[in-house]
N, C-alpha and C positions, 0 to 999 in steps of 0.2 A: 471360704466355706464351700465344701463340695459334697456331692453325693458319694457315699461309700457303699460298695457292694461286697458280698462274700468273695473271698479269694479262691476261685476255682479256675485253674488255667489248663487250657489245651489248645495249642496252636493248630489251626486247621490246615488241611492239605492245600486248600485254595490259597492261603497266605504264603505257604512255602513255594508254590508254583509262581505266584506273583512276584515274590522276592527274586526268585531265580531268573524270571523273564526280564525283570527290570535291570538286574545286575548285568545281563547280557545285552542290554540296550533295547529290550523289547518295550512295547507300548500297550500291553494288554489291559492295563487299568482295571484289574479284576477286583480292586478294593472299592470301586465306585458302583453304586446301584444305577441301573439304566435311567431311572427317572431323575437322577441328580445331574441335571444339565448344566448347573453352575460350576461343577467340579471337573477337573481333568488332571491326570497324572497323580492320583491319590497315592500317598506314600505313608506306610506305617513306620513310626519312629521307635516305639517301645514295644516290648514283648513281655507279657506276664505281670501280674500284680495289678495295682490300681494307680494309674497315672493320669493326672488331671491338672486343670488350671495352668496350661502351658501357654506362655506368652512370649512374643518376640521382643528383642532389644530394639531400640529406636532405629538402628540401621538394618535390622532384620538378619544379622549375621549370627546371633546367639538366641537360645531358647532357655527359659527358666520354667521349671515345673516341679510339682510335688509328687512323691512316689511312696507307696506302701507295697511291700511284698514280703510276707512272713517267710517264704521259702528262701529269701536272701537275708533273713534276720532283720528286715526293716518292718517293725511291728506297728508303727504308725507313721504318718506322713513325715518325710524328710525333704529338704529342698535340694534340687539338682540343677546344674547348668550344662548345656552342650552347645556345640556349633551346629548351625543349620546345615544339613547335608545337601549335596547335589543329588539329583534324581539318580537312584540306583546305588548311592553310597550309604554305608552304615552310619547310624547316629550314635556317637559316643558321648558320654556325659560323666560328670563327677559330682559328688555330694559337696554342698557348700554350707549346709547347716551343721550345727555342732554334734548332732547325734543324740542330743538330750531333748526330752519333752516331745511335743508335737508342733509341727509348723503348718502354715497355710499362706496362700496369697502372696507369691513372690512377684516382684516387678523390677525391671531395670530402670536406672537413672540414665539420662542422656550421656553418651560417651561409652556406655557399656562396661564401665569399670566398677560401678557400685550398684547395689540392689537394696530393696526393702522387702521385708517379709515379717509375718507375725509368728511368734513362738511362745510356747508355754514353759520354756526351760528354766525360767526363774522360779517357777512354782514347783519344780522337782525334775530329777533326771529321767524318771520313767515316763512312759506314755500315759496321759490321763485316761481313765477308763471310759469306754463308750457308754452311752445312756442305756440303762436297764429298761427296755421298752415294756417288759412285763408289768412294770409298775404303772404304766399308762395305757393299759388295755391294748398293748402291742401296736400302738400307733407309730407311724413313721415320724421320728423327731430328730432334730439336730441338737448337738451340744454347743453352747456358746461359752466355752471355758473362761472362767474369770481370770485365769492366769495368762491369757493371751495378751501380749504387748507387741508393738511394732518396733523393729530394729533396722538400722542402717548398717550395711556390711559391705565389704569389698568382695570381689568374685573369687578370692582365695578362701573366703569363709570367715575372715576376721571381722568381728562386730566393732563398728566404729562408734555408734551412738545408739542409745535407747531413745526412741522418739516419743513413746507414750509411757506414762507411769501412773495413770489413774487407776483406782480400784475397778475391777471388772473387765469385761471383754473389750479389747481394742484390736481390730483386724480388718481384713478385706481392703487393703490399701492399693490404690492405683495413682498414677501421676498425670499432671497436666502435660500437654504437648511440649511445653518449654521446660518441663521438669522442675518448675518452681513451687508447685503446689501439690499437696498430697490429699487425696479424697479417701475417707475411710469411715468405717462403722464403729461406734462406741456406745457403751451402756452407761457412760459416766453420769448422765442425767436421770438414770433410772429406767430409761427406755432405749431401744436400739435405733439410734438415729445416725444421720450422716453429718460428718464434720469435714472441714477443710483446714489443713495446716500449711502455713507459709514456711517453706523449708529454709528460709534465710533467718526469719525472726522466731520461728516455732510458735507463732501465735495461732490459736485454734479458734475457729468460728463454727458454731452449730448452724446447719442449713435446712434441716427438716425438724418438724416439731409435732407432727400428728402421731397419735398412738398407733403402734404397729412396728413390725420389723422392716427397717430400711437398710438395704445392703447391696453388695455386688455392684457398686457404682463405678462409672467410667466417664471421663471427659471425652467430648467429641474431638476428632482430629484437628478441627479449626479452633478448639478451645472455647467455643461459645456456649456449648450446651453440656449437660450431664444427663445420664440415663441410669436407672437403677430398678431393682425389684422391691416390692413392698407388700406387706400384708396390712389390711385395714379392718381389724375387728370392729363390728358395728353394733351388734345386738348385745344385750346385757350378758348373755351366756358366752358369747365370743370374747368379749372384753375380759370377763372373769377367767376364762380358760387361758387366754394369752398371758395375763398377768401371773397366773398360778405357775404356768410352765416357765416363764421368765424368772420367777423367783427361785426356781430350781435349776437355773442356768440352761434352759431348753427353749426351743421354738419348734412349732409344727409347720413346716414349709409347704403344706399341701394346698394353700390358697394364697396365691400371690399374683400381682399384676405388675406390668411394666409402666414406669413413669418417666417423664422427661421434664427438664427445667432449664432455665438459664444457668450459666456456670456458677453464679452466686447463690443458687437455690431459689431464685424468684421465678414467678410465672410457672408454677408447677402444673403439669398437665398429665392426666392419665391416658396412656396410649392404648393398652389392651383392656378388654372387658370380656375375656373369654372364659373365665372360671377356671378352677383347678390351679395348677402351678405353672406360672409364666415367669421365667427367671433367666439368669445368665445373659442379660442384654448387653449389647455393644453397638457401636456405630459402624456404618459403612464408611469407606475411605473418603467419600465426598461429604460426609457429615450431614447428609440429607435423609438418611433412612436408618432403621434399626434392625439388627439381627438379634434374635432371642431364641430361647429353648422353651418348649411347652409340651404338656401331655393332654391338652384340652380336647383332642380328638378321641381320647380313650378314657372312658368313664372308670375303668379299673385303676387309673392313675399311672399307666405305663403302656407303651414306651414313650420316650421323650425324643422329639425331633426339633430341628432348627427351622426357623421361619424368618422371612423378611416382612417388614411392615413400615408404613409411613407414620410420621409423627401424629397424624390425626386418626390413626387406627384403620385407615383404608389400605388397600393394596396388599392384603395378607397373601403371602406366597410360601408354600412349603418347599424347603430346599434340601432337606436330608431325609433318608428313608430307612434307616436301620430299625429293626424290630425290637431293639433294646434301648440304646441310649446314645444320643448325639448331643453334645453341649460344649460350653466354654469356648465359643468362637472368638477369634481375633484375626483381623485382616492385617497384612503387612502394610506399612505406611504408603507404599507405592500402589497398593490395591491389586497387586498381581497374584497374591497368595492368601490362603486362609489356613489357620491352624485350629484344631478342635480335638476333643476327646470323644471316644466312641467305644461301644461294645462290639462293633462289627468284626466279623470273621475271627471270633475268639473260640471257635470250636464248640459253641453251645454253652460256654461257661459265663462268668460274669466279670471277667477281667476288663478293665477299662484302659485303653491305650491311646497314645497321642498320634495324630495323623496330620499331615499337611497336604495341600492340594493347590494346583493352579486355579484361580478364580476366573470364571467366564461370565461376563455381564450379560 
């Protein structure tokens, strides 16, 4: 599940100069803001459209991501795979989803030959319509399409197995470090909760039970913890609003906090208490800290930047500085690189592109 923006594209002159300099072996690093001291050799991989939820294969050699670009006839998200380029080399990629319905949340299995992702294609060939926000006082809302199910496929695009088949939303899948367990979000119990599927037996276990949207969950690199985003409606009005939206297949993701727990869902602990939207969490490579995205500094709800934080909520550090959107971070398993999606250097439009950078501790 990702943030979607209007598709207005204009590649800035600064990006063109950066690409040219990099291709010639230069080290201008013009895609990095001065304050982004954890980044080096920032490289833009995609150009134009809405590109997000880009994640590395276990060996870091491939990248899977979702892409929308009406100018290319891609009217809603499709799943793509490409090889991780060397600095200064172009990023080439191919579509691996069927071209039917909408997809989200791709992830590699160990070995890099199979993937999981969610798709609505069984509910129809066309893109499911976006929410009509005018019906909800123009609030910012996400659709949790009931036709989303999770599929196992090979990297040529052939679907091998349908992993979920319960009524309603099943999506947002990630895998454990050993690839044996799948962590995902489902509405099968009437609420948006986290579940773990054993990929050998296909047994499913529910691990969150409190009212609210639990999603975007990840295992820690050492396999001992999970981290996720969650809304927790408390007042009678908040609960009524959450349930009414969910009945319409919607959520309002403007109030979320980051939570962490043991890998089986026990010992749940709230990490952030910042207000507004704190989401897209992930772990640092040492499994000791969390990186996440937030708009808490900006009462208007925008921009979004990435932050580091300790499990107990201390040590908050801002690490990205775009004036629009930085999110969906994932570290390479060796801890040397980070991949993320950003609005940076898009010529003043709202295109979201995929970036990689060397990570400096």
